[in-house]
N, C-alpha and C positions, 0 to 999 in steps of 0.2 A: 716369565715376565712378558707382558704384551708390549712390544716395541712402540706400537702406535700410542698406547696410553702413556708410555714413558715420554715420548715427544710432547704430548699434550701437557703432561705434568711439568716439563721443563719450561714450556711457554707460559703456563699459569704461574709457575714459580718465579719466572723472570719479572712478571708484572707485580707480583706480591713483593719481590725483592726491592723494586724501585720505591714503592710506597713504604716498605718497612725501614728502608734506610732513613727516610725523613722522620719516621716515628722514633727510631732509636737515637737519632741526633738530637731531637727536641728533649728527649728524656736525659740523655747523657750530658747535655750542656745546660739545659734549662730546668731539669728535674720536673718535667711536665709530662704526665701520662695523658696524651691528647686523644680523647675519644671522638673528637670531631675530625680526626685525620682522614677517615674513610669518606666523609662527606665533602671534604676539600678535594679529594680524589674525584668524586662525582662532579663537583663544580668544574674542575678542569676538563673533564670529558664533555660536559654540556657546553662550555665555552668554545671548545674545539669544534663541536658539532655546529654551534651557532655560526662561527666564522666560516666553516666549510659549506654550510647550507647557503651562505651569503655569496658564494662563488669564489672563496679564497682557497688556494691550494692546500691540501691536507697537511703538508709539512709546515707551511707558514701558519696554518690554523693552530697546530700544536704549539708553536712558539707563542702565538698571541694568547692562547688559552693558558699557557704557563705564566706569561707575564701578568695577566689579570689575576690569576690565582695567587701569585706572589704578592700582588697589591692587596688582595683581600686578607692574606695572612699578616702582612705588615700593619694593616688597619686594626686587626684583632690584637696584635701585639701592643699597639698604642692605646687602644680603648680598654682592653681586658687584662692582658697578661702582665704588662709593666706595672699598672696600678696594683695588681694583686701581689707582685713581687715586692713592691715598695711597702705594702702592708704586711709582708711576710705571711701570706696566706698559707695554710697547711695543704698537704697533698690531697686530702679528702675534699676540701673546698674547690681546689683546682679541677679535680675529676668531675665534680657536680657541674661546674661552670662549663667544662668541655662537653659534657653530655647535653646540656641546654643549648650550647652553640651548634652541636650536631643536629639537633631537632630543628633549630632555627634555619640552618642552611638547607636541610632536606625539604622542609615544608615550603621554604622560599622557592626552591627549584620547582616543586609541584605547582605552586601558585603561579609562577611565571610561565613555565613551559608545559605544564600538565603532567599527568602520570603515565602517559603512553610511552612505550618503547620507541626509541629513535635510532636511526642509523646514519652513518656518514654518506655523503653523496659521492660514492666511488663506483667505478665499473666493477662488475662481477669478475673475479679472477679465479681461474680454475686451479685446483690443487696440483702440486708438483709431485711427480713420482721419483722418490729418492730411496735407493736400496730396498725397493719393494714396498715402501711406505707412501701413503698419500698424505702429503703435508700441505695444508693451506698456505698460500703465500703470505697471508697476514701473520701467521704464526712465525714464519721465518723472519719477517720484518721486525716483529716484536722481540724475538730473541737477539737479533742483530743490534737493534737500538739499545736494548738493555745492556749488552756487552760494552757498547760505546760509552753509554752513560756511566757505567760502573768504572771503566778505565779512567774516564774524566774525573770522577770523584776521587779515585786513588791518587791521581796526579795532584789534584787540588789539596788534599789532606797532607800529602807527604812532601810536596815541593813548593808550596806557596806560603807566603807570610801569614795570610789569614788562616790557612789550614793548620799551620803549626800553632797559631794562637787558639784556634778551636780545640785542639788537642790539649793545650795547656789549661784552658778553662774547664774542660771536662775532667781533667785530673784533679785540679784544686782551684776553685774559682777565687778564693781569697788570696792564695799565693800568686795567682796570675795577675790579680789586680795590683798587688804590692810591687810586682816586677815591672809595672808600667803598661800592661796590656789593656787596651780599651775594651772592656767587657761588653759595653753596650753596642759597640761596633760588631763584635763577635756575635752577639745575639741577633742583630739585624741580618748578618750574613747567614746565620743558621736558618733563619726563616726564608731567606732567598733560596738557599740550596734545597731546603725542605719543600718549598712551594714548587720549584722546578721539577724535582723528582716525583712529587705526588701528582702533579698535573700530568706529567708525562706517563706515569703509570695508569692514570685514569683514561687518558686518550688511547693508550695501547689496549686497555681492557675493552674500550668501546670498539676498537678495530676487530677484536676477536668475538665479542658477545653481543654488541649493540649497547646503546646508551639508555639507562633507565634510572629513576630517582633513587632507588635503594641499592644500586650496584656497589657503592663504596661501603655501605653499612654491612653488607654481607661479607665483605673482605676484612672487616676490622678484627674479627677473631683470628683468622689466619695470619694477619699482620702481627698481632700481639704474640701469637704462638711462635712466629718466626723470630721476633725480637728476643723472647725469653729463651728459645732454643739456642740462639746464637750468642747469648750473653748480652744483657741489657746495656746499651750504650756503645756497643761494638758494631759499626756499620758492616764490616766484613762478615762478622758472625751472623748478622741479620740477613745478608745475601745468601749465605750457606743454609741458614735455617729456612729461608723462604723456598729455596729449591727442594729441600727435604720435604717441607709441608706440601708444596705443589705436587711433587711426584707421588707422595703418600696418598694424597686425596684422589688423584686420578687412578692409581693402581687399586684403590679400594672399591672402585665402581663395580667391577664384575661380581664382587662378593657382597657388598652392602647396598648397592644402588646409589645413584647420584644424589639422592636426597640426604644422604648421611655424610657428605663431604665435610661439612662444618663439624660434625661429630668427631671425625678423624683428627682434625686440627685441635679440637678441644681435648681429646684424649692424649695427644702428644704433649700438649701444654701442661696438662695435669701431671703426667708421668715425669716430665722434666722438673716441675716444681716439687714433686715428691722426692725424687732421687738425686737431682742435681740442680738445685734452685739457682745456682750461679750461671747456669747455661753451659754449653759445650766449650765456649771460648771465654777468655778474660773479658769482662764487661767494660772496656774502655776503648776510646778512639786510638 
């Protein structure tokens, strides 16, 4: 096993994990398979880049990017998803709408900022030598921030009132409503958490690879593979699945080439669906 590729895989898996958490939460609580999730990730990266290029500190830029991304998701909830829930739209209809939303966001980004690759306004940092490995500082930052974000998510879900309400709604929305839980409030918090994690994942991906219009779209398959591998609706499973997918993709490079990374994610997803469609872990928050 190439240790350098393993480190790369953990860094990529950390980014996928952040976005996959939001994807699995929206399905677990809202029963929505959101194919626009990757493009919201791209939007968060571009908003971070825009703020950073305007002279704002990169960390504050990430916060601003996350805030605006949350606002965009809440707008879509009001304009699209809530009316569809009220009409009891089926899963196929919601998937088609989410694909249309993905195309709208992606082409809107190209219209506003163009199709060229962009990068944050940051000084060039040399790679660090750790145990004989050359690890870029950005990868270390990405892994560290991912750990902090995931620990924060765990605390929120296990120790706060809204976290417990989210778990109750994911288990049985009708029972949760009968017991007095404000389901609409839970829905809004779900979008807030999803938006923060998705934008943060996009910003981190921009740190490692640069910012481009199709960056989130190319991650949507690994994200879905992570969610399915970890058990649909289980954020902890999605994190574990993302790390497995990220490492597997990177370790496949010497044998298959970098152009087949998505194929590795697809293969893992297909195998899981064939032999253990419920995923490796129980699919619940």
